[in-house]
C-alpha positions in Angstrom: -29.5 -2.9 3.9 -26.6 -2.0 6.1 -24.3 0.9 4.9 -21.0 -0.3 3.4 -18.0 1.8 2.7 -18.0 2.4 -1.1 -14.2 2.4 -1.1 -14.3 -1.2 -0.1 -17.5 -2.4 -1.8 -17.3 -3.5 -5.4 -20.8 -2.2 -6.2 -22.3 0.2 -8.7 -26.0 0.6 -9.7 -25.3 -1.4 -12.9 -22.8 -3.9 -11.6 -21.6 -5.6 -8.4 -19.6 -8.6 -7.3 -21.6 -11.8 -7.0 -20.5 -12.0 -3.4 -22.7 -9.0 -2.7 -25.9 -10.6 -4.1 -28.7 -10.1 -1.5 -26.8 -7.3 0.2 -26.9 -4.6 -2.4 -29.1 -3.7 -5.4 -27.5 -3.9 -8.8 -28.6 -4.5 -12.4 -26.3 -7.5 -12.6 -23.9 -9.5 -10.5 -20.7 -11.1 -11.8 -18.0 -13.4 -10.6 -14.6 -11.7 -10.5 -11.8 -12.7 -12.9 -8.4 -12.8 -11.1 -5.6 -10.7 -12.6 -2.2 -9.7 -11.3 -0.3 -6.4 -11.5 2.6 -7.0 -13.9 4.3 -3.6 -13.9 6.2 -1.8 -11.2 3.1 0.0 -10.1 -0.2 1.3 -11.4 -2.5 3.9 -10.0 -5.9 2.7 -8.9 -8.3 5.4 -9.9 -11.9 6.3 -9.0 -12.8 6.5 -12.7 -11.3 5.0 -15.8 -9.3 8.0 -16.9 -5.6 8.8 -16.9 -6.5 12.3 -15.6 -8.2 10.9 -12.5 -6.4 11.1 -9.1 -4.9 8.0 -7.6 -7.0 6.4 -4.9 -4.0 4.1 -4.1 -1.1 2.5 -5.9 -1.2 -1.2 -6.9 2.2 -2.8 -6.7 3.9 -5.5 -8.8 2.5 -8.9 -8.0 -0.7 -7.6 -6.3 -3.9 -9.5 -7.1 -6.8 -7.6 -8.6 -10.3 -9.2 -8.9 -11.7 -7.8 -12.2 -15.4 -7.3 -12.6 -15.5 -5.4 -15.8 -13.2 -4.4 -18.7 -13.9 -1.6 -21.1 -11.9 0.8 -23.2 -8.5 -0.3 -21.9 -9.5 -0.2 -18.2 -10.4 -2.9 -15.6 -12.8 -2.1 -12.7 -12.5 -4.3 -9.7 -11.0 -4.8 -6.2 -7.5 -5.2 -4.8 -7.3 -8.3 -2.7 -4.6 -6.9 -0.4 -6.7 -4.1 1.2 -10.0 -4.4 -0.5 -9.9 -1.0 -2.3 -12.2 -0.7 -5.3 -11.3 1.2 -8.5 -10.0 1.2 -12.0 -6.6 0.0 -13.2 -5.2 0.2 -16.8 -5.6 -3.2 -18.5 -2.0 -2.8 -19.7 -0.8 -3.1 -16.1 -2.4 -6.4 -15.5 -1.9 -10.0 -16.6 -4.4 -12.9 -16.3 -3.9 -15.5 -13.6 -4.4 -18.9 -15.1 -5.6 -21.8 -13.0 -2.7 -23.7 -11.5 -0.2 -20.8 -12.1 2.5 -20.5 -9.4 1.7 -18.1 -6.6 4.1 -15.4 -5.4 6.6 -16.8 -2.9 8.7 -13.7 -2.0 8.4 -10.0 -1.4 10.8 -7.1 -2.0 12.3 -6.2 1.4 14.2 -3.1 0.5 12.9 0.3 -0.7 13.6 -0.6 -4.4 15.4 -3.3 -6.3 16.2 -4.0 -10.0 15.1 -7.0 -11.9 17.4 -8.4 -14.6 17.2 -10.5 -17.7 20.2 -12.5 -16.5 21.7 -13.4 -13.1 24.4 -10.8 -13.6 24.6 -7.3 -12.0 26.4 -6.0 -15.1 23.4 -6.6 -17.4 21.0 -3.6 -17.8 18.0 -3.7 -15.4 14.8 -4.4 -17.2 12.4 -3.5 -14.4 12.2 -2.1 -10.9 10.2 -3.4 -8.0 9.4 -1.5 -4.8 9.0 -2.5 -1.1 6.3 -5.1 -0.6 6.0 -6.1 -4.3 5.3 -9.8 -4.7 7.5 -12.1 -6.8 7.4 -15.8 -7.7 10.8 -17.5 -7.1 11.4 -20.8 -8.9 15.2 -21.2 -8.4 18.6 -19.9 -7.5 21.6 -18.8 -9.6 24.6 -17.5 -7.7 23.6 -14.3 -5.8 20.3 -14.1 -7.7 16.9 -15.7 -7.5 15.2 -16.9 -10.7 11.6 -15.7 -11.2 8.7 -17.4 -12.9 8.6 -14.6 -15.5 12.2 -15.3 -16.6 13.7 -12.3 -14.8 16.2 -12.4 -11.9 16.3 -10.6 -8.6 19.2 -10.0 -6.2 18.6 -12.6 -3.5 19.4 -10.4 -0.5 16.7 -7.9 -1.5 13.9 -10.5 -1.2 12.3 -12.3 1.7 9.8 -15.2 1.9 6.3 -13.9 2.1 5.8 -15.0 5.7 9.0 -13.3 7.0 8.5 -10.0 8.8 10.5 -7.2 10.5 10.1 -6.4 14.2 10.2 -2.6 14.0 7.8 -1.1 11.5 9.1 2.4 12.3 12.5 1.4 10.9 10.8 0.6 7.6 9.1 4.1 7.6 12.5 5.6 8.2 13.7 4.1 4.9 11.3 6.6 3.2 12.9 9.7 4.7 13.3 12.2 1.8 10.9 10.4 -0.5 8.6 12.8 -2.3 5.0 13.2 -1.3 2.4 11.8 -3.8 -1.3 11.6 -3.2 -2.2 7.9 -3.3 1.4 6.7 -3.6 2.9 3.7 -1.9 6.5 3.7 -3.3 9.7 5.5 -2.5 9.2 7.5 -5.8 6.1 9.0 -4.1 4.0 8.2 -1.1 1.3 9.7 1.1 0.7 9.7 4.8 -1.5 6.7 5.1 0.5 4.8 2.4 3.6 5.2 4.6 1.7 3.7 7.5 0.2 0.9 5.4 3.5 -0.3 3.7 5.5 0.0 7.0 3.0 -2.1 8.9 2.8 -4.6 6.1 6.5 -5.2 6.4 5.9 -6.1 10.0 3.1 -8.5 9.1 0.3 -6.1 10.2 -2.5 -5.5 7.8 -3.8 -2.0 7.6 -6.6 -0.5 5.5 -5.6 2.2 3.0 -6.9 5.6 4.2 -6.1 7.4 7.4 -9.7 7.5 8.6 -9.9 3.7 8.1 -6.7 3.2 10.0 -7.9 5.5 12.8 -10.9 3.3 13.4 -9.2 -0.1 13.0 -5.5 -0.1 14.1 -4.3 -0.8 17.6 -6.1 0.9 20.5 -6.7 4.5 21.5 -4.6 6.0 24.2 -5.7 8.9 26.4 -2.5 11.0 26.6 -2.8 14.2 24.6 -0.2 16.2 26.6 2.8 15.1 24.6 3.8 12.7 27.4 4.3 9.0 27.4 4.3 8.6 23.6 6.1 5.6 22.3 8.0 4.8 19.1 5.3 3.6 16.8 2.3 5.4 18.2 0.1 6.7 15.4 -1.0 10.4 15.6 -4.2 11.2 13.7 -5.5 14.5 12.6 -8.6 14.7 10.3 -7.2 13.6 7.0 -3.7 13.0 8.2 -1.6 10.4 10.1 2.0 10.4 11.3 4.2 7.9 13.2 6.1 8.7 16.4 9.8 8.0 15.7 10.6 8.5 19.4 9.0 10.2 22.4 9.2 13.6 20.8 9.6 13.3 17.0 7.1 12.4 14.3 7.8 10.8 10.9 5.2 11.4 8.2 4.6 12.0 4.5 3.8 15.7 4.7 1.9 17.7 2.1 3.4 20.8 3.7 7.0 19.7 3.2 6.0 17.6 0.1 8.2 14.7 1.3 8.6 12.3 4.1 10.2 14.1 7.0 11.0 13.9 10.7 10.0 16.9 12.8 9.1 17.5 16.4 5.5 16.6 17.2 5.2 20.0 18.9 6.2 21.8 15.7 3.8 19.7 13.6 0.9 20.3 16.0 1.5 24.0 16.1 1.7 24.3 12.3 -1.4 22.2 11.7 -3.3 23.9 14.5 -2.7 27.2 12.8 -5.1 25.9 10.1 -7.7 25.1 12.8 -7.0 21.3 12.8 -6.2 19.5 16.1 -5.1 16.0 16.9 -8.1 13.8 17.0 -6.8 10.4 18.1 -3.6 8.7 19.2 -3.4 5.0 18.7 -0.9 2.4 19.8 0.0 -0.7 17.9 0.6 -3.7 20.3 4.2 -4.8 20.4 5.1 -8.4 19.6 
């Protein structure tokens, strides 16, 4: 059988998705049960433990295909990027047949959700960039959501609406703290920054930097710090940054422990001191 990336393959020796029958060996195959993230975010982990590191962060409104539940955890696969792991059951809600689908997404770094269409009422929840919400009506400056909450209308966009400059979205995160596996302004990592910024422009990206390096755009041959464009992706082993202009890089840096802009030359010199060199430069087609 062909080798499949375990990060994207809902398969264990004891259990696998029914879609993989005939492609993998497993003791049993099950059909997924659809559930949806119902909290601001939840860490998808490699094992069902609160002590386990995040693989990625599942955002409000994301769909999660559950293959097993046990001890307060659900094991399955995120539909958005195919990542496999465990989420707390408390972060999920069942998706019943015929239930309304999300219609809008959050189009600002963070917004509040309210119990009433009134900015003076206390917020009851927050939602980050890219979170999916189901709008069922309007009330003044607010949109009414299917769960009974309200969101400020100008902070949402219909699901099909995109931005033209994904780097401008990445710039919103300047100063955000670094967090392994994170995808929100409260904490984000290098490949998460690339993924959420591209998503705002309607470009799907896989989650990890090595996946992005293999699948996004096309490789360019210039490694002499010449002819780089805004939006070019610079890949080191285990790291990725975005060219903000011809000279400067924006990235979620574990060295700075936040999203920063610095000259590419400075970043290359610092990283090279650890014996790590640029491996690939990739360009995302424009328009």
